[in-house]
N, C-alpha and C positions, 0 to 999 in steps of 0.2 A: 639371669635365670634362663632356662631353656624356653623356646617359644611355645606358647599354648596352642592347643588345637581342641576341637570338639571331641568329647568322649564318645567312642564308638566301640563296637566289637563285643566279645563275650564277657569282658570285664565289667560291663555296665551293671548287671544284676548284683554282682559281688560288691561293687562300689556303693550301690544304693542301699544294700544291707548295712554296710559300715556307716554310711551317713545317717541312717535311721538310728543306729545305736549312739552315734556321736551327738545327735541332737539333744539327747537327755542331759549331757554335761556341758556342751558348748553352745547350745541354743539352736533355733530353727535355721534350716537351710534357706539361703536367699540365692536366687538365680540358678544357673546351671554350672556344675563343676567343669573344669577344663583340664585336659591332659597336659602335663609338662614333659616335653620330649628332651632327650639328650642322654639319658642313662641307658645302660645295656645290661642291667641286672634286675631292676625293680620297675614297678609302675608308680608314677607320681602324679598327683592331681592337686590342683588348687581349687579350694571351695570356700564359700563364705558361710559361716555359721555364727549365729548370734550377732551379726553385723561386723564380724571380724574375719579376716582372711587367714586361711591355714593351708599348709601343704600336707597332704595325706600320702604316706609312703606305704605301698603294698608290696610285700616281698614277692620276688619272682619264683617260679616253680623250682623246687629242689635246691634253693640257694643255701640251705644248711650243709649241703655237700661241698660247698665252696669254703667251708670253715667259718661261716658267718654265725655269730651268736647274737641273736636279737636282743637279749637282755643286756649284754655288754654294749651293744649299740645305743640302747636307750640311756643307760647310765653314763656312758661316755659323752653323748650329746648333751645330756642334762648337766653334767659337770662342766663341760666347756661353756655352756650357756651361762652358768653362774659367774664365770669370769668375763662374760661378754664376747666370747670367742665363737659362738654358734647361736643360731636361732633357738628360742626357748621351746622346750617340749611341752605341748599342751595336752597331750593324751596318748595313751598307749593301750593297745589290745593285742591279742595273739596274732591277728592278721593285719595289723597296721601300726605305724608310728605317726603321730600327728605333731607337727611343729608349727610355730607361728610363721606366717609368710613375711619375708623381709624384701621390700623393694630394693633391688640391687642390680649390679652388673657383675658378670663373671670376670675374674682376673685373667686376661689373655696370657698365653704362654710367654709371649715376648715381653710382658710387663712383670713377670715373676721376678726376674733378675733385679729390677728396680725396687722390689718390695722385700728383698730377702731379710733385711734387718727386722722388719715388722713381723714377718712370718716366723723367724727364729725366736723372737720374744714370745709370740703366741704359743709355739710348740713347747718352749721351755716352761712356760706357765702351766700348760696342761700336764707335761711330764712330771712336774713337781707338785701336782695337785694332791697327791696322796691317795687318790681314789683307787680302789682295787676292783679290777674288772674280772668277770667270770671267764673270759676267753684268754688264752695264751697265744701269742703270735711269734713263731720262729720259723723262718723259711725252710731250713732243711727238713723239719718235721712236716711242714705243709706240702713240700714236694713229694714226700713219701705218701702222704694221704691222697694227694691229687693223682698220683700214679695208680694207686689202688682203685680209686673211683673210676678213672678213665678206662682202666683195663676191665673192670667189672661191666662197663658199658660197651665193651667190644673194641676199644681203641688199641692199636699196636703202637707202643711208644717208639718214636724214631731215635736215632743216635743223638740228636741234639738235646732231647729231653734227658737222656741218661748222662750226657756230658755235663749238663747243667747241675744234675744231682752230684756228680763227682766234684765239681767246682765248689758247690755249696758245702760239701763235706770238708774240703780243704780249708775253706774260710772258717768253718765251725771249729776246727781243731786249732786254728791260729788265734782266734779271738779269746780274750780273757773271760772268765766267769763274771757276769755282771748281775746286779740286782734288777729284775725286770721292773719296768715302769709303764704306766699307761701311755699308749701310743695310738696314733690315728691309722697309719700304715697304708694310706691310699691317697697320696698327695699329688693328684693330677691337677692341672690348672683349673679344670672344670669344677673342682671341689673347693676352690678359693673364690670367695665373693666379696664385693665391696658394697656396703649399704649406701643407698642414696641418702643424701642429706649430710650426715656426719662423715661419710667416707670410711667408716670403720671396716677393717678386714675381719672376715668371719670364715670359718672352716665348716663345710657341710659334708654329708655322706660319711657317717661314722660306723658303717656296718662292718668294717674289718678291724675296728678298734679292739685292742687286746693288750695284755701285759707282754712287753717285749723290750727290745734294745732301742733306747732313744735315738741313737745315731742311724737306725734304719729309717726313721722318719726323714732325717736330713738327706741321707743318700737317695731315698725314694723321691723326695722333692727335687733333688739335683738332677738325677738322670731323667725323670719324667718331663722335666722342663728344660733339659739340655743346658744346664748352667755351665759356664766356663770357669776357669781356674780362679779368676778374680772374684766372681760372684760366690764361688764356694768358700773362698777365704773370708769374705764379708759375712757369709752365713755362719761360719764357725766362730768368728770373732763376736758377732752379736749373740750367738747362743751361749758361749762360755763367758762373755764379757771380759775377754782376755785374748792375748795372742794364742792361737791353738798350738798344741804340741805336734810333733811329726807323727806320733801315734794316732792322735785324733784325726789328722789329715788322711793318714793311710786307712783308718777305719772307715771314714766317710767313703773313700774310694771303693773299698771292698763291699760296702753296703749298697753302692750303686750296682755292683755286679749281682748281689743277692736280689735286688729289686728286679732286675731283668730276668733272673731265673724264675722269680715268683710270677711275673707278668706272663712270661711265655707258658709256664705250666698252667696258670689260671685259664689261659685261652684254650689250651688243649682240652681241659675239662669242660669249659663252656661250649666248645664245639659239639660235645656229646649231650649237654644238659639243656642249653638254651634253645628257645623257639624263635628267637629274634633273628631278623635278616641282617647279619653282621659277619664280616670276614674274619672269623676267629683264627683261621689257619694263617692268614697273612699277618695278623697281630702277633701270633706266636713266633712266626719266622722272624719278624722284625726284632723282637727282643732276644731271641736265641742267637741270632746273627750278631747283634751288638755285643752280647755276652762273649761269644767266641772271639770276636775281634779284640775286645778288651783283654781277655785272659791270655791271648797269644802274644801280647806285648811284654817286654822285659819288665816294665814297671809293675805289672801285676805280681810277679814273684818278689820283687823288691818290697812292695807293700806288705805282703804276707811275712816276708823275712823280718821286716822291721817290727811288725807287731809281735811276732813270735819271740824275738830277741829282747823285747822290753816288757813282756808279761809272763806270768807263771804258767806252767803247763797244767792242763787238766783235761781228762778225756771228754768232758761235757762242756767245754768252753762255749760261751755264748748261749747256752740253753736257757730258755725262759720258763720251762714248765717244771 
């Protein structure tokens, strides 16, 4: 978990109001709440209510413009918790989500490769849960939405953003039409935790959850945690419980590219929306540059060609809405 710190600043009054309302259902507050640092979208606090520890998640300003659906977050988190894949949801109000506090350690990026089989099984379980989320998640649509939001806020989109949109469109045309499944869509190592005691893997931060392409989760996990070829193969084998096909391998590769497109575009919007002291411009550059480097390789065209030649054509391939 992120390191706690004393609660200070303008959010104190808002937090106190939330705590007063939560006391009615969770019990009286004991001690002082502490801020949990590490996120760059929301404000998170640990508080003891009714003798039990909880995490109170308060949405950041204008986060709905990032494509976040708080109802989908609540349902996804609750569904994952039913399978033991996430901390249980203890309460929900318009201005906060409350989950049970789990004593844990974050899975460091260098440890993700050693845990890919466990992560793959967890993702497969959630993807196959059958839950229907109110949000839809598809990167080409998200890039168009982010571009509109950024331009409304006065941003001038640079060539790297537009290049990412063109790449996303190429991938969209190549991919087959698939039935959308519930996905997490934000698999940074910081969102993977290991409970103390039983060592169980859990996934947190479900705010970008939505109905989408299940292999986006795998590609997103792979690129954000810099998985190599062998780790990717193990990830696919564990997910499918079989040797993956060349199409599945190629699809994971292009999903890595879509993930970089999404991360870069997200940072462009956050630079206009967020009040946090974070280098969003540098974050965008990192992901756009990696996207450009990957798509300049001959392998990228080979991945797309392989997918196109083994799947039927449709003008809305990959669409999830």
